[in-house]
C-alpha positions, 0 to 999 in steps of 0.5 A: 772854742779858740785854740787860746781856751783850748790849752788852758782848758786841757788840764782841766781836762786832763784830770777830771774837772771839766764840765761835760759840756765843756769837755764835750766842746773841747773834744770838738775842738780837738778832733777839728785842730790838728796843732791842738790835738798834737799838743794833747798827745805831747801831754799826754806822753809827758804824763804818762812818762813821768807815772811809769818813773815814778812808779820804777823808783822809789826812795833809797832804804837809808832815805826812808829810813832817816824819814823815819827816825825824823818822825820817832823824834818829832812827837817830843820836840812837839810836846816840848813846845806847849805848855803842861798840861797842869797849866792849860786851865790857868792860861785859860782862866787868864785869857777869860780874864783878859776878854772881860777885861777888855770888854769892860774897858770897851763898854765903859768907854762906849758909854763916855763916849755917847756922854762926849757926844751928848754934850757936844750936840748940847753945846751944838744947839745952844750955840745956834740958837739966834739972838735979836740983831738990835741988841747984844745979849746982856750976860747971864749970871752964873746961877741963871746960866747954869740952870739953865744949862741944867734944865738943857741936860735934863731935857736931853736926858729924857724929864719932860718939863713937867719933871723939871718944872715940879724938881724947881719947885722942890728946891731944884733937886731933879730925879735922873731918869739914869742913875749916874755912873761912878767915876773912878779917879787914878789911885781910887776904886770904884764907890769908894769915898772920895 
């Protein structure tokens, strides 16, 4: 152990917070180092003088009376800062409602973000398909382009090629493997007729 470490551990040793092994090492250093032993003795003398002074003197009776008077007034002041007890259930209900509304908002936003992500992935996949270089593709008629897009969307939603072919045979009325969420427009409630 060196002197610098002994000085850092002095207060820990005097307060009993050093491990037994570290305390033995520090005692060994103090036995060998006169400077650190002198510093330890100075600290012990100062701490003893402070304890003795604290025991001899106490607060003046006027100070004790003022503190007690102030303490008696505190509970009434503390009660004024809080809402009345009868209002607590209403506040708890409002907090629960706010949490539910926030959760619902996050839940619906998460679904919206997932749909945007799926559409972005679809556009990326469709735009990365290579076209033959020898000729410029003829633009598809609108109905054919919509049919292909709908077919790609149905595949992304989990429909098999057989289910899509069966739906096309039935006049194009495909049954989605999921129920679409109703869309709420400003001024309309969810599920209300448009």
